FIPA-46547 format. One line per 4 residues: number of its first residue (from 1); their letters; for each residue x, y, z of C-alpha. Coordinates in Angstrom, 1 decimal. Example, Ala and Ser with C-alpha at 12.3 -4.5 7.8 and 13.67 -1.06 7.14 Angstrom:
1> AS> 12.3/-4.5/7.8; 13.7/-1.1/7.1;
***
This chain:
1> MLSI> 4.4/21.5/-14.0; 4.2/17.8/-13.1; 3.6/15.6/-16.2; 3.1/11.9/-16.8;
5> ENSN> 6.0/12.4/-19.3; 8.4/12.6/-16.3; 10.6/9.6/-15.9; 11.0/10.0/-12.2;
9> LSVD> 7.4/9.9/-10.9; 7.0/8.9/-7.3; 4.4/7.7/-4.9; 3.7/11.3/-3.9;
13> DIYF> 3.2/12.2/-7.6; 0.6/9.4/-8.0; -1.4/10.9/-5.2; -1.0/14.4/-6.7;
17> FLDN> -2.6/13.1/-9.9; -5.4/11.3/-7.9; -6.2/14.7/-6.3; -5.7/16.6/-9.6;
21> PHEV> -6.9/14.2/-12.3; -7.2/16.9/-15.0; -3.4/17.2/-14.9; -3.1/13.8/-16.6;
25> KLNT> -2.6/14.8/-20.2; -0.9/13.6/-23.3; 1.5/16.3/-24.5; 3.0/16.6/-28.0;
29> VLRK> 6.1/14.5/-27.2; 4.0/11.6/-25.8; 1.5/11.8/-28.7; 4.3/11.3/-31.2;
33> KIIL> 5.7/8.3/-29.4; 2.3/6.7/-29.0; 1.3/7.2/-32.7; 4.6/5.8/-33.9;
37> SYER> 4.3/2.7/-31.7; 0.7/2.2/-32.8; 1.6/2.3/-36.4; 4.3/-0.3/-35.8;
41> SQKI> 1.9/-2.7/-34.1; -0.6/-2.4/-36.9; 2.1/-3.1/-39.5; 3.2/-6.2/-37.5;
45> AKNS> -0.5/-7.4/-37.4; -0.5/-7.6/-41.2; 2.9/-9.2/-41.4; 3.4/-12.9/-42.2;
49> SPVY> 6.1/-13.2/-39.5; 4.6/-14.3/-36.1; 4.8/-11.8/-33.2; 3.4/-13.0/-29.9;
53> GINT> 0.0/-11.5/-29.0; -0.2/-9.3/-32.1; -0.9/-11.9/-34.8; -0.8/-15.1/-32.6;
57> GFGP> -2.9/-16.5/-29.7; -1.9/-16.0/-26.1; 0.0/-18.0/-23.5; 0.1/-21.7/-24.5;
61> LCTK> -1.8/-20.8/-27.6; 1.1/-18.6/-28.9; 1.7/-20.9/-31.8; -1.8/-20.3/-33.3;
65> RISS> -1.7/-17.8/-36.1; -4.4/-15.1/-36.2; -5.4/-13.4/-39.4; -5.5/-9.6/-39.7;
69> DETK> -9.3/-9.9/-40.2; -9.6/-11.7/-36.8; -7.5/-9.2/-34.9; -10.3/-7.2/-33.3;
73> ILQR> -12.2/-10.3/-32.3; -9.0/-11.7/-30.7; -8.4/-8.6/-28.6; -12.0/-8.4/-27.4;
77> NLLL> -12.1/-12.1/-26.6; -8.9/-11.6/-24.6; -10.6/-9.2/-22.1; -13.7/-11.3/-21.9;
81> SHSV> -12.0/-14.6/-21.4; -9.5/-13.3/-18.8; -12.2/-11.7/-16.6; -12.2/-14.5/-14.1;
85> GVGD> -11.8/-12.5/-10.9; -13.6/-13.6/-7.8; -14.2/-12.3/-4.3; -14.9/-8.9/-2.9;
89> PIDP> -14.1/-5.8/-5.0; -10.9/-3.9/-4.3; -11.2/-0.4/-2.9; -12.2/2.1/-5.7;
93> ELSR> -9.0/4.1/-4.9; -6.9/1.0/-5.8; -8.8/0.8/-9.1; -8.0/4.4/-9.8;
97> IMLL> -4.3/3.9/-9.0; -4.3/0.9/-11.3; -5.9/3.0/-14.1; -3.4/5.8/-13.6;
101> CKII> -0.4/3.6/-13.5; -1.5/1.8/-16.7; -2.0/5.2/-18.4; 1.6/6.2/-17.4;
105> SLSK> 3.0/2.9/-18.7; 1.2/2.9/-22.0; 2.0/6.5/-22.7; 5.7/5.8/-23.0;
109> GFSG> 5.2/4.6/-26.5; 6.4/1.0/-26.5; 3.0/-0.8/-26.2; 1.5/-0.3/-29.7;
113> VSIE> -1.8/1.2/-28.5; -3.8/4.0/-30.1; -4.2/7.6/-29.0; -8.0/7.0/-29.0;
117> LLER> -7.6/4.2/-26.4; -5.4/6.2/-24.2; -7.7/9.2/-24.4; -10.6/7.0/-23.3;
121> LIYF> -8.6/5.8/-20.3; -7.7/9.3/-19.4; -11.4/10.3/-19.7; -12.3/7.6/-17.3;
125> FQNN> -9.7/8.8/-14.9; -10.5/12.5/-15.1; -14.3/11.9/-14.8; -14.0/9.5/-11.9;
129> LTPY> -15.4/6.6/-13.9; -13.9/3.9/-11.7; -14.1/0.2/-12.9; -15.3/-2.5/-10.5;
133> VPEK> -12.4/-5.0/-10.0; -12.7/-8.3/-8.0; -9.8/-8.8/-5.6; -8.8/-12.4/-6.3;
137> GSVG> -7.6/-14.2/-9.4; -4.1/-12.9/-10.2; -0.9/-14.9/-9.8; 1.3/-12.0/-10.5;
141> ASGD> 2.6/-13.1/-14.0; 1.9/-12.7/-16.9; 1.2/-9.6/-15.0; -2.1/-9.1/-13.2;
145> LAPL> -4.3/-10.6/-16.0; -7.6/-11.1/-14.3; -7.9/-7.8/-12.4; -6.6/-5.8/-15.3;
149> AHLF> -9.1/-7.5/-17.6; -11.9/-6.5/-15.2; -10.5/-3.0/-15.0; -10.7/-2.5/-18.8;
153> LPVI> -14.0/-4.3/-19.6; -15.8/-1.0/-19.6; -13.6/0.1/-22.6; -15.5/-2.5/-24.7;
157> GEGF> -18.8/-1.8/-23.1; -18.7/-4.8/-20.7; -18.2/-5.1/-16.9; -19.1/-2.5/-14.3;
161> FWNG> -18.3/0.9/-12.9; -18.7/2.1/-9.4; -21.6/4.5/-8.9; -21.2/5.7/-5.3;
165> EEKV> -21.2/2.4/-3.3; -23.0/0.4/-6.0; -21.7/-1.3/-9.1; -23.5/-0.3/-12.3;
169> ESEI> -23.3/-1.9/-15.8; -20.7/0.0/-17.8; -23.1/0.4/-20.7; -25.4/2.6/-18.5;
173> ILKK> -22.5/4.9/-17.5; -21.1/5.1/-21.0; -24.5/6.1/-22.3; -24.8/8.8/-19.7;
177> HKLK> -21.4/10.2/-20.8; -22.3/9.8/-24.5; -19.5/7.4/-25.1; -19.4/4.5/-27.4;
181> SLDL> -17.5/1.3/-26.6; -14.3/0.9/-28.4; -13.2/-1.8/-30.8; -9.7/-2.9/-29.8;
185> NAKE> -7.0/-3.1/-32.5; -4.0/-5.4/-32.7; -2.0/-5.6/-29.5; -4.4/-3.3/-27.5;
189> GLAL> -6.2/-5.8/-25.4; -2.9/-7.5/-24.6; -1.3/-4.2/-23.7; -4.2/-3.5/-21.3;
193> INGT> -4.1/-6.8/-19.3; -0.4/-7.4/-19.3; 1.4/-5.6/-16.5; 1.9/-5.3/-12.8;
197> QFIL> -0.6/-2.5/-12.0; -2.6/-4.5/-9.5; 0.5/-5.4/-7.5; 1.8/-1.8/-7.9;
201> SHAI> -1.4/-0.2/-6.7; -1.3/-2.2/-3.5; 2.3/-1.4/-2.9; 1.6/2.3/-3.5;
205> KAIS> -1.3/2.2/-1.0; 0.9/0.4/1.5; 3.6/2.9/1.3; 1.3/5.9/1.7;
209> KLEY> -0.4/4.4/4.8; 2.8/3.2/6.4; 4.7/6.4/6.2; 2.1/7.9/8.5;
213> IFDL> 1.6/4.8/10.7; 5.3/4.3/11.3; 5.6/7.9/12.5; 2.5/7.2/14.6;
217> ADLA> 4.2/4.1/16.1; 7.2/6.3/17.1; 4.8/8.7/18.8; 3.0/5.9/20.6;
221> SAMT> 6.3/4.4/21.8; 7.3/7.9/23.1; 4.1/8.2/25.0; 4.5/4.7/26.5;
225> LEGF> 8.1/5.6/27.5; 6.8/8.7/29.3; 4.1/6.7/31.0; 6.5/3.9/32.0;
229> QGSL> 9.2/6.5/32.9; 11.8/4.7/30.9; 15.3/5.9/30.2; 16.2/8.2/27.3;
233> APFR> 19.8/7.0/27.1; 19.1/4.3/24.5; 18.0/7.0/22.1; 21.2/9.1/22.2;
237> KELH> 22.7/9.7/18.8; 26.2/8.6/20.0; 24.9/5.1/20.4; 23.3/4.9/17.0;
241> ELRP> 26.3/6.4/15.2; 28.2/3.3/16.1; 25.7/1.1/14.2; 24.5/3.6/11.6;
245> FKGS> 21.5/2.0/10.0; 19.4/4.9/8.6; 16.1/3.6/10.1; 17.5/3.3/13.6;
249> IKVA> 19.1/6.7/13.5; 15.9/8.3/12.3; 13.7/6.6/15.0; 16.2/7.5/17.8;
253> KRIS> 16.2/11.1/16.6; 12.4/11.2/16.4; 11.8/9.8/19.9; 14.5/12.1/21.4;
257> GLLK> 12.7/15.0/19.7; 9.3/13.9/20.8; 10.5/13.8/24.4; 12.7/16.9/24.4;
261> DSEN> 12.4/19.1/27.5; 10.0/16.7/29.3; 9.7/17.5/33.0; 8.5/13.9/33.5;
265> SNSH> 11.6/12.4/31.9; 13.9/14.7/33.8; 12.2/13.8/37.1; 13.6/10.2/37.1;
269> IDCE> 16.9/10.7/35.3; 18.8/9.5/38.4; 16.6/6.6/39.4; 18.0/3.2/40.4;
273> RVQD> 16.7/1.4/37.3; 19.7/0.1/35.2; 17.8/-0.6/32.0; 14.4/-1.0/30.5;
277> PYSI> 12.9/-4.1/28.7; 13.7/-4.5/25.1; 10.3/-3.3/23.9; 11.3/0.1/25.3;
281> RCTP> 15.0/0.5/24.7; 15.2/-1.4/21.4; 12.5/0.6/19.8; 15.0/2.4/17.4;
285> QVHG> 16.4/-0.9/16.3; 13.0/-2.6/15.7; 11.1/0.4/14.3; 14.2/1.3/12.3;
289> ASRN> 14.5/-2.1/10.7; 10.9/-1.8/9.5; 11.6/1.7/8.2; 14.5/0.2/6.2;
293> ALSH> 12.1/-2.3/4.6; 9.7/0.5/3.7; 12.5/2.5/2.1; 13.5/-0.5/0.1;
297> LKEL> 10.0/-1.1/-1.3; 9.6/2.7/-2.0; 12.8/2.6/-4.1; 11.5/-0.3/-6.1;
301> VNVE> 8.0/1.1/-6.5; 9.4/4.4/-7.9; 11.2/2.3/-10.6; 8.0/0.4/-11.3;
305> INSV> 5.8/3.5/-11.6; 8.1/4.7/-14.5; 8.4/1.3/-16.2; 6.8/-0.5/-19.2;
309> TDNP> 5.5/-3.8/-17.9; 3.4/-5.2/-20.7; 4.4/-7.7/-23.4; 5.6/-7.8/-26.1;
313> IILD> 7.6/-4.5/-26.2; 7.8/-2.7/-29.6; 11.2/-1.0/-29.7; 11.4/0.0/-33.3;
317> DDLT> 10.3/-1.0/-36.8; 12.5/-4.1/-36.7; 12.6/-5.1/-33.1; 9.8/-6.5/-31.0;
321> ISGG> 10.7/-8.4/-27.9; 8.5/-10.9/-26.1; 10.1/-10.9/-22.6; 9.0/-10.9/-19.0;
325> NFHG> 8.7/-7.3/-17.8; 5.2/-8.3/-16.6; 6.6/-10.6/-13.9; 5.8/-9.3/-10.4;
329> QPLA> 8.8/-10.8/-8.6; 10.7/-7.5/-8.1; 7.8/-6.1/-6.1; 6.5/-9.4/-4.6;
333> LAID> 9.6/-10.2/-2.6; 9.8/-6.6/-1.2; 6.1/-6.5/-0.3; 6.5/-9.8/1.6;
337> YLKI> 9.5/-8.3/3.4; 7.4/-5.2/4.2; 4.5/-7.4/5.4; 6.9/-8.9/8.0;
341> ATSE> 8.3/-5.5/8.9; 4.8/-4.2/9.5; 3.8/-7.1/11.6; 6.9/-6.5/13.8;
345> IGNI> 5.8/-3.0/14.6; 2.6/-4.4/16.0; 4.4/-7.2/17.8; 6.6/-4.7/19.8;
349> SDRR> 3.7/-2.4/20.4; 1.8/-5.2/22.0; 4.7/-5.8/24.3; 4.8/-2.2/25.4;
353> SYLL> 1.1/-2.3/26.0; 1.6/-5.3/28.2; 4.3/-3.5/30.2; 1.9/-0.6/31.0;
357> LEGL> -0.6/-3.1/32.5; 1.8/-4.9/34.9; 1.6/-2.4/37.7; 5.3/-1.4/37.5;
361> HGLP> 7.1/1.8/38.5; 4.2/3.5/40.1; 1.5/2.5/37.6; -1.5/0.7/39.1;
365> PMLT> -2.2/-2.9/37.7; -4.4/-2.7/34.6; -4.1/1.1/34.7; -7.2/1.3/37.0;
369> KNPG> -7.5/2.9/40.4; -9.4/0.0/41.9; -8.1/-3.2/40.4; -10.2/-6.2/41.2;
373> LNSG> -13.5/-4.5/41.3; -12.4/-3.0/38.0; -10.6/-4.9/35.2; -9.4/-1.6/33.7;
377> FMIT> -7.6/-2.1/30.4; -6.7/-5.7/31.0; -8.6/-7.2/28.1; -7.5/-4.6/25.6;
381> QYTT> -4.2/-6.4/25.5; -6.0/-9.6/24.6; -7.2/-7.8/21.5; -3.7/-6.7/20.6;
385> AALV> -2.5/-10.2/21.2; -5.1/-11.6/18.8; -4.3/-9.0/16.1; -0.5/-9.7/16.5;
389> SENK> -1.1/-13.4/16.2; -3.3/-12.9/13.1; -0.6/-10.8/11.5; 2.0/-13.4/12.2;
393> SLCF> -0.1/-16.0/10.4; -0.5/-13.6/7.4; 3.3/-13.2/7.1; 3.9/-16.4/5.1;
397> PSSA> 5.7/-15.0/2.0; 3.3/-15.4/-0.9; 6.3/-15.0/-3.2; 7.8/-18.2/-1.9;
401> DSIP> 5.0/-20.1/-3.7; 4.7/-20.6/-7.4; 2.0/-22.8/-9.1; 2.5/-23.3/-12.9;
405> TGMG> -0.3/-21.9/-15.1; -1.0/-21.7/-18.8; -0.3/-25.3/-19.5; 3.3/-24.8/-18.3;
409> QEDH> 4.0/-21.8/-20.5; 3.8/-19.7/-17.4; 5.7/-22.1/-15.2; 6.9/-19.6/-12.6;
413> VSMG> 4.7/-16.9/-11.2; 5.2/-14.3/-8.4; 2.0/-14.4/-6.5; 2.8/-10.7/-5.8;
417> SISG> -0.9/-9.9/-6.1; -1.5/-12.0/-3.0; 1.4/-10.3/-1.2; -0.1/-6.9/-1.9;
421> RICL> -3.6/-7.8/-0.7; -2.4/-9.4/2.5; 0.0/-6.6/3.2; -2.9/-4.2/3.4;
425> KVIN> -4.7/-6.5/5.8; -1.6/-6.5/8.1; -1.5/-2.7/7.9; -5.1/-2.5/8.8;
429> NLEK> -4.5/-4.7/11.9; -1.5/-2.6/12.9; -3.6/0.6/13.0; -5.8/-1.1/15.6;
433> IIAI> -2.8/-2.3/17.6; -1.3/1.2/17.7; -4.6/2.6/18.6; -4.8/0.5/21.7;
437> ELLL> -1.2/1.4/22.7; -2.1/5.1/22.4; -5.2/4.4/24.6; -3.1/2.7/27.3;
441> ASQA> -0.3/5.2/27.1; -2.7/8.1/27.6; -4.1/6.5/30.7; -0.6/5.9/32.0;
445> LEYR> 0.2/9.6/31.6; -2.6/10.4/34.0; -0.6/8.8/36.8; 2.5/11.0/36.1;
449> RPNR> 0.8/14.2/36.9; 1.6/16.9/38.1; 4.7/16.4/35.9; 4.6/18.1/32.6;
453> FSTP> 5.4/16.2/29.4; 7.2/17.4/26.3; 5.2/19.7/24.0; 4.4/17.1/21.4;
457> IEKT> 3.2/14.6/24.0; 1.1/17.3/25.8; -0.5/18.2/22.5; -1.2/14.6/21.6;
461> FSRI> -2.5/13.8/25.0; -4.8/16.9/24.9; -6.1/15.9/21.4; -6.9/12.4/22.6;
465> RKNI> -8.6/13.6/25.8; -11.0/15.8/23.7; -12.4/12.5/22.3; -11.7/9.9/24.9;
469> KKLE> -12.0/10.6/28.7; -9.8/9.1/31.4; -11.0/5.7/32.6; -12.2/6.0/36.1;
473> DDRM> -14.4/2.9/36.5; -15.0/0.1/34.0; -17.0/1.0/30.9; -17.4/-0.5/27.3;
477> LNTD> -13.9/0.1/25.9; -14.7/-0.9/22.3; -16.2/2.6/22.0; -12.9/4.1/23.1;
481> IDQM> -10.9/1.9/20.8; -13.1/2.7/17.8; -12.8/6.4/18.6; -9.0/6.1/18.7;
485> ISLI> -9.0/4.1/15.4; -11.1/6.9/13.9; -8.5/9.5/15.0; -5.8/7.5/13.3;
489> ENHD> -7.7/6.8/10.1; -8.7/10.5/9.7; -5.1/11.6/10.4; -6.4/13.7/13.3;
493> LNVY> -3.2/13.2/15.3; -0.1/15.2/14.4; 2.7/12.5/14.1; 5.4/15.2/13.8;
497> PEL> 7.0/13.9/10.6; 9.4/16.8/10.6; 11.4/15.4/13.5;
***
């Protein structure tokens, strides 16, 4: 049975727990570790030797000693004073991922928090009590302070929960569940707000979306190749074995599988065309490079899910280390890399869409039977061009910037929270770009009949045509685009991940 005790939890496991929240439990092993760590933190709080954040102030105020009598006030004040987030709220699913990842991190027994606190967080998670978190305010070190402070305000009876699509004062929801707000003990407030869970939740969401979208991009490119009647030679495994990048090999194999036994492809195998444009024949190299970036981030995220990222870390009775495990740089760099990789999938998709509109190789200009009177799909490419340009502008690496905070105590920060937020915007734009390529490719296939396509392409074409009819004369195309986007967002298209 999957347990949060596992030291090799993955992105898939996070989504398992989201779907099965009552599987999040503290077993006997975890309880012993948590209790021991809590006892150590309380002993330190009463000790005369200064230990950061337990019996001292925070950040640049770390030299200010705090008495044991003031400890609870200090921890409560920490959540209140750090709740400075602004902007729109993050998606509730992201809040739940943050909450889950914090539970996993704290349960490892190096953070000095009580069983009572962890059980309250688990209760929130299991009962879908999702805190309201503003999207902006974190610089990605000392962890995601502002969003995490907002995430845990309800623990002390402050802040807001989601109630459907509305935010409701936490006090109202706590009363409904017959829960009292908690008094935080030494180290507990700091343990809650120190960490990378905001960055991590965005990275997890990006990975979960892109594994589907990258498969969909392969499918769209295969449909475009069928419509354009391009060559299958650039997808042969013999070519890619000579430059064996994993991503390229995978994409070439997928597209070969998607087009296997296509009557349409076989019909022009001996045509006079020497080679296709790069956006057709270099699909394995471009899509593959983006897949390599996704694999890299996934590897790092799997490490982060299983890590302790607060500060200080209580290792044993005699060793407490104030370090920098909260720094978001390991994820920030890779998320920025993925941001660019995602943008490039949209860039090459736009080029393929453009090819389909040029009136080449038996396709009518703008994919309409009466060009001139009809504009056909001409302006849809303007939309992809706009989205591609927007994505390019969003690709500035946030992690390349650092603005000192905390009166110079925090003099290098990751900005990984910004990387994560913007990466999801780029992904959202990519969905729309791919939707338009699928729309155009479906229209192009209409002009290759009576040829039969491969089984995956025929099935995809049929699924699309159940919702979006062939364009005969000009009509409002935003309805068609919205319908295609809906098919993508609802995972209504089989992307054949097994290939």
